[in-house]
Structures are given as C-alpha cells and as structure tokens.
N, C-alpha and C positions, 0 to 999 in steps of 0.2 A: 490605376483605375480603382474606383470604389467598389467593394464587393456588395452582394445582395444584402438588403436590410432584413432584420429579423423581427419585424412587427408581426403581431398575431395574424392580421390580415389587412389588406389594403382598404377594404370596405369599412372595417371597424375603425381604422385609423382616420379615414375620411370623415366618418361620423363624429369622431372625437374632435376633429378640427372644427366642424360646423358648430359644435356645442361648447367650444373653448371659452367663449365669452361668459356663458352661464356657469361653467364648471370653475372658472378662475375665481369666482366670488367666494368659494369656500376655502381658498388658501389663506392660511394665517400669516405666513412669511412670504412677502412679495418675491417673485421670481428674479427680479433684477438684483435682489440682495443675495440670493443663492448663486446666481451665475455671473454677477458683475454687471456694470453699466452696459446697457444695450443688449443684454442677454435675451435670446429668444429660445424658448424650449423647442427641441426638435419636433415634438408632437404638435406644435403650433405652426410649423412650416409646411408650405405646400411643396410637393415634389413636382417639379416642372421638367418638361422636355421640349426641345425645338425641332420641328421638321422644316428644314431650311434655316441654316445657322449663319449664313452670310448675307451681305447687303442689308435689306430691310429686316431680314430675319435676325441679324445681330442686334439691332436696336430693339426689336420686339421682345426677344428673350431677356435682354439686359434690363429693359424697363419693367418687364413682368417679375424679374427677380427682386425689384424694389431695393436696390443697393445692398443685396445680400440678405435681406429679410426672409426671402424664400430660397429654397434649395433647388438648384438645377442639377439633375442627376443623369441626363442623357442628351446628346446632340445628334441630329441626323442631317447629313448633307451629302450630295453626290460628288462634291469636290472640296475636300478640306485643305487643298493647297491654295485655294482662292481666298475670297474675303471672309470665309468662315473661320480662318485662322484666328481672327480677333475673338471669336466666341470660345475657341479652344483655350486660348490664353487666359481669358477671363474666368472660365469655369474648368480649371485643370482636373478636377475630380470627376467630371462628367464622362460617362461611357460614350464612345463614338460609334455611329452606325451609318451605313450608306442607304439602307432600305428601311423606311419607316415601318413597314409591316413586321420585320424582324425585331426592331426596337420595341414596338408596342406589345409583341407577343412575349418577349423575354423580360422586359422591365415591368414587372407586375405592380410595382409601387408608384408608378407614374400616376399623378392625380389629374394633371392638366397639360395640354400641349399648345404651343404657338405654331401656326402653319404659315410659312412665308416663302412659298415656292412660286414658280410660274403658274399662271392662272389655271392651266389644264389639270394640275395636280391638287388644287384646293379641295374639290369635292371628294375624290377618292380617298385622300388622306383623312379628311374630317369624318367621313363615314366610317372608315376603319377605326378611328379613335373613339367615336361616339358609341359604336357597337360594343366597345370594351369599357364603357362607362366613364370615359375621360371627358373632362370639360375642354372646350376648344375655343381658341382665339384664331380666327382665319383672316388673313389679309384680304383687302378689297381687290377685285370684286369677290364677293363671297363664293361664287361659283363661275364656271366657264359657260354654262347655259341655263336656260330657264327651268328645265325639268330638274336639274340638280338642285337649284335653289328651293324648289317646292319640296323635294324629298328631304333635304337637310333641315328645313324649317320644321317639318313634322317630326323628323327623327329626334331633334333636340327636345321637343315636348314629350315624346314617348319615352326617351331615355332619361328625362329629367336631369339634363346636364346644363351647365351654365355656359352661355355662348356670347361671343362678341366679334363683330367684324372690324377689321383694322382700318376703318375710315376714321382715324383719330380726331379729325376735325369735328366730328359729331359731338365731342366733349368740349368744344370751344364755347366758353361762356357768352361770347358775342352773339351766338345763335339765339340766346334768350332775348336779346334786344330785337332781333328780326321778328321773333315770335310775338313779342309784346306789341310791336307796331301792327302786326296782322290781327292779333286778338282784340286789340283796342280800336280797330276800324280806322286806324290812321291812314291806311292806303286805300280804304274803301273796298268795294266789291272787285275782286281780282278775276280777270278773265284771260289774262295772257302772261306767260313766262317765257323769257328769252335767255338762252344759255349758250356760251361759246368758249372756245379754247384755242390756243396756239399749237396744241399737240396735233400730230405727233412730233416729237423731238428726237425720234429714232428713225432709222431707214424704214420706209413704208411706201407701198404703191408700185414697187418694181418687181422684177422677177425673183423667184425663190433662189437663195444662194446655192451654189454647187456643192455637192458632197465631196469630201476629201478624207477618207478613212485614215490615211497615213498621218494626218495632222492631229489626231485625237490625243490630248494630253493623257499621260499614264494615270494621273490622279483622278480623272473624270470617269464616273460610272455612267456611260452614255445611255445604256439600256434603261437604267432607273430614271435618268433625266427625261427620257421619252415617256415613261409611265404609260398612261392610257392611250397615247397617240400612236398612230401606225409606225411600225418598225421601218426605219430608214438608216442608211450608213451615216457615220458621223459627218455633220455639216457645220463647218466653222461659221461664226458670226450669228449663231442662235443663242448659245450659252455664253455669258450669263445674263444678257439683257435684251438683245435684239429680237427675241422671240415674240415681242409684244404685237408686231404687225402681221403675224401669221395665224390663221384661224385654228390650226391644230393645237396651238399652244397659248395664244394670247387673245385679247379682246379689244385691241386697238385703243384709240384715244378714249372711247367711252368707258372701257373697263379700267383704264388708268386714272383719269381725273374726273370722269363722269360721276363716280361714287362720292366725290367731294362736292361737285357743283350741283348735281341733281338732288343730292341730299337736302340742300337748303330749302327749295320750294316743296319738295316731297314731304319733308318733316313739318314745315310751318303751315302748309295748307291741308295737311291730313289726307294726302292722296293715296290711292290704291292702284289697282291694275288699270292701265290705259285701255281705252275702248277700240283704238285703231292706231295704225302707224303708217307713215308715208315717207318716202326717202328719195333723194337724188344724190349722185356722187360726181366728183370732178370729171371734166369733159374727156379726159384720157380714156375713160371707160365707156363713153356714150355709144360710139359705133366702132371703135377700133378693137376688134376681138382677135387680132392676130398676135403680134409681138407684145402689144401693150395690155392684153387681157390676162389678168392674173387672179382668177377666182379663189385661189388658195390663200390670198392675202387681203388685208384691209386696204381700201383706197387711200389716196393721199389726202382727200378731203371729202366731207359729206355734209348733207343738210337733211335733218329729220324733223318731222312734225308728229307729235303725239297728242291725243285728246283724252281728257279725263272727265268723268261724271262729277256733278256737284257733290260736295261733302259738307259736313257740319261746319268746317272751318272756312271753306272756300265759297259756299253758298251758290255758286254758279259754275257751269262747265268751264274747264280750263283748256286752253291751247298752249302746249309747251313746244318750243322749237329748240333744236340743238344744232350747232354748226362747229366743225373742227377744221383743222388745216389752216388756221389763221383767218377764216371767214367770220366776221362778226356782224351783229345787227346795226341798223342805222342809229344815229344819235337821237334820242328822244328830245322833243322841243322844249320840255320843261327842265331839262338838265343843261346848264350853261355850256356853250360850245367849247370852252377851254377846260372843262372838267373831264377827267377820264370817266368812262363808264366801266363798271366792274373794278378790276384791279389796275395796277400801275401800267400805263401805256395801253390800257384797254385790251390787254392780251388775253385775259381770261375773265369771265364774269357771269353774273346773274342779274337780270332785271325782272322784278316782280311788279307787274303793271296793273294798277287798280283805277277806279274811276275818281279817286281823290288824290292820287299821287303814284310815285314809283319808288320802290326800294332798289338801290343799286349796291351790289356787294361783290366780293371776290371769293376765291376758293376758301372754304372754311378752315383749311389746314395751312393757310399762309399767314405770314406776319408782315403787315397787319391785314386782317380781314376787313376791318373798318367799314361796316355798312353805313349807308347814307339814305335818308328819307327825303325825297324831293316832293313837296306838296304843290298842288295846282295853284295855290295862292302865291307861290314864289318863295316861301320859307323853306329852309333846309335844316334838318336835324341830323347830326352826326354822332357816332359812338363816342363816349367820353374816353379820354386818355386812360389807358390801363397799364399797370406794371406788367412786365414780362412774366409769364407764368413760370414760377420756379420749378414746377413739376414737369418732367419731360412729356411732351405730346398730350398736355392737358390731363394727365393722369389716366389716360384711356386704358392702358394695360393694367395699371395698379388697381383701378376700380373693378376690372374684370377679376383679378386675383382675389380681392376682398369679397366679391360676390361668390366666387368658388368656395371660399371658406364658409360663407354664411349659408349657402345652399340654394337650391333651385327655387324654392318658394319665398325666398327672403326679400325684404325691401331693397337690399343691395342689388339683387339680380333684376328686380322690376325697375330699378332706377338706371340701369345701363342704357346708354343712348343708342347702341347698335346691336342688341341681342338679335338672334335670328328671327324672332317674331316681327321685328321692324326691318332688319337688314334683308330678309328674304324677299318680301314684296318690293322693296326699293331696288334690290339687285335685279329682280325680274324686269322692272321698268328700264333700267340701264341696258340690259341685254336685249330688250325688245328693239332698241335702236339697231343693234347688230343683226338681229333677225331680219329687219327691214333692208339693211344694206346687202346682206347675203342673198335675199330674195331678188333684189333689184338687179343683181348680176347673173341671175339664172338665164340660160339661153337654150335654144333647141333648133333643130333643122325645120324649116318651113316646107311647104309643098313644092317650092321652086328649088329646093336643095340648098338654100342659103341659111346661115346661122342667124337667128334673131333673138333679141331679148323679149320675153313674153310675160314677165311678171311685174311690169312697172305700173302698179296701181296702188290705191289705198288698201291696206290689209286690215280686215276687220277681225278683232281679237276677242275671243271668249276667254276671259281671264280665269274664271272658275275651272274651266275644263282644259285650259292650256292649248287652245287650238285656234289657228287661223281658219275662219269659216268660209272665205271666198277664194282661196287659192291653196289647194291641197299640197302642192309641191313645196310651199313655204314651211310646212310643218316638219320637214326633215331637219330644220335648224332649231327646233324646240329642244332637242337633245343631241346626242352624238352616239357613235359606236365606240366600244372600248376594247383594248387588248386584254386578253385573259389575265386575270390576277389584279386588274385595276378597275373592275366594274363598279358602277354606282347604281 
C-alpha cells in the first residue's frame, strides 16, 4: 500500500493544480523532455478516490483516471470480493476501505471522489466529501429524495467544489441536435412531452425478500451497505443489484433510467420545478391491500403526469407524462406506422410534441440515440451518421476531472453538462414522480373500520419551498429519516 504523501498541504497542492496551465508557461525545458514521453508531473495529477468501486463504480473511477493520467489513491467498497476486484487489480497502490467516512478522514490528500453506490448512500457520502472540500462525481440519481438534492445543490455552491452527476448521456453530442431543432423552432410551440421505459428489468412489485443472516458473505460489510437505512438482518437478493425496487435503498425505474430520458426534454426546454404531479399504478395495487400490497417497494408499473410553467425556451406550459413497466404511449399519426417511436422496438423513448412536428428519440446514453424530427408536412430529418465516440461515455468523467483542475469558477466547470446546479433541479423532477407513487399508496382506516386509499389526487407542488400544498401526508416523502452517523 502506498504511504502518506508529503506535500506541504492538500489545499496548496490543489491550488497549484488549478494554476498549472499558467505556471507551466515559465518552464524553459518541457516536462516531457525531463520525464520522458507521456510524462505527467505528480503535481499536475489529481488524487482520486472511489466510493463504490465495483459495477458502475469500476468504470467511473477508471474513466476518471483517464488512462493513468490521474492518480487513484484510495478505494472504498463494502465488498471487495465482488465486482470491486477489478478496481483493486487496476489500481494496486490504492488503499482500501470499507467505510467512506474513515477513508475521507484519513486520506487528507484526496482531491476528488466518484460515488457509485446504491441510491440511498449517494447524498450521505457526497455531503461528507463536500464538507471536507472534495470535488464529487455522483452517479444518477444525484440523491434518494428531493430534500437531499436541494441540500447538495446549495452545499456545492457554498463549498465551491466541482460537481457532476453520472448521467453520462448528458455529454452526448446528439443532444445538441435536439436542442438545435427546439431553438430554431423546427418543432414549433411545445405543449406535451411523453416518456416511457421497459424498466424495471429487476424484481419489483412483489413482497420484500426474507432475511437470512446465516447467508451473509464474510466479505460483505452489511451494516455499511445499509448506511442511512433502518437496521435489518442480512437479506439476500438486495446486494449488489436488486435493491433498486425498494424505497429504503432505491428509486425504481425513474431513478434508474429517468435521469437519462427526462434529461432530454428538461434540458432542451429549459424546465424547472413542476407545478403538480398525478399518478396511477398497476392494478395489483388498486384495491388489493392484503398479500399484494407492498408499500415498502416500487410498483411493477406506473403512469405519472407532471405540469411545468412556460419558460424562455418552451414558451407555453408543458405536460409531461411518464410510464414504466413496458407501458408506452400511442403511435402519433405523423410518424409512419412501421417506424419505431423512441428507441429500437419502441422499448424506451421520448416524444417532444410541438405544433409543427414531433421529435422522437431514445435514451441519451444509448447507441444509437438517433433523434428524428417528423414535421407536419411529412418530411423527416434524422441525425447524421457519426463515428463511435473514441472517448468512454462521451468524456463525461474526464471533463469533470479537467474542471476539478481548472477550479470552481472556471469555464470548464461552467461547461459541464450535469453539475449540481443543473442536476439538482432535474433530479428533483425525477424524484417528484416517486413522491407521487408513494403518496398514491397511502392508506388509512375509515369510519367503517376498513382500510382505504385516501391520497389519490393531483398533488400541488410549491417547488421553492419543497412542499405539497394540498395533502400534508405526502410531505413525509420529500425527505427521509437517517440512522445515526449517516445524516444529511
């Protein structure tokens, strides 16, 4: 393991990195001459750490290291016997930790961290890192609930740290074509957006799995995996992936792919907080509140409607609908019947509907995204053929690293596609759908002693104050409670 660095201070070293471009102009002998081809001075390298080093975390920290251009000095994971082994092998000199709090307290030289954990740990880990002045890259969704997104957005500004959410499709150049069509009025005045997905593609809608403490792998730090969630015995089939469908840990289909799909209209139409939310879920939940009623988990399918006020880009109020579980909207008349809508097989997609035409496109993190513009006059415009991006994930992590070096007020930071200033409000919109779902499943005993659902109404949202104004019980889902030591 690598021993502690002996720099004068982490802050002074970080300032040196920010000013490296200016300082390098005074060198008479180029560094590549002193150190050989490809030489990078240690003072020009960012010290990186990963919180969550397996699965998506492995590719996040790999891409952030930019093929060894930056230095990975620490890895944190609750189970290094799993997929995190790949990161240990790639970065053999990194120190290993199970608890991100211990890592951040001991490794003073960390400049920036990638956070690629289950959704419920995103905000506690990011807050702990930002409080210590670390730049953060957080996987989507940025947070587990709306309150956390608002807190982290403001904290990033206060701490002046460089941030990026891991919806890497936000750096896909094809989004610029969608933006061009909207900005140049090709689609006309937009009044409606339809979004859908075939997710979940993991177990969802059934009963919570049974605990089995005796099956816990010796390599797994179960208490640290639970993090802010209530303490329960080890429960198989949650770690490492099937947590997505349970509210204590995941955010369902919306939190998984919604940050890619909703990002497209949210970005191109310049949307902010929705004004209301309305929801319905699959019929298994409608009146069957005995064996089939599982309020601790996401339903198998849902349909959500959000409304937005007019903006500079959209000019008129917008109605956005979301459906998951394989439910998709009807085929628009102006799109030929034998054309897919959205992506291949119409499994996932976005329709931006204006009075002059419709933009049909797919998840911005897919290949190909291939947006199409269908005009009312019957003409169709498609994205030009593009070469496969040679840079992993459109350079999303590398651009964040470059911005970390350039500093909080730099053009590089302002040019990031998903810094918390943007990702925070967008994440809040995604999570508003989950607030509507959870409210829809609220029930209580009526005067006849029967259980009934009482919250099935349009929820009016005061975005500035983060409150549902016409159903107080729904506000419990704006935030959450935390176990001691993991508070946000």
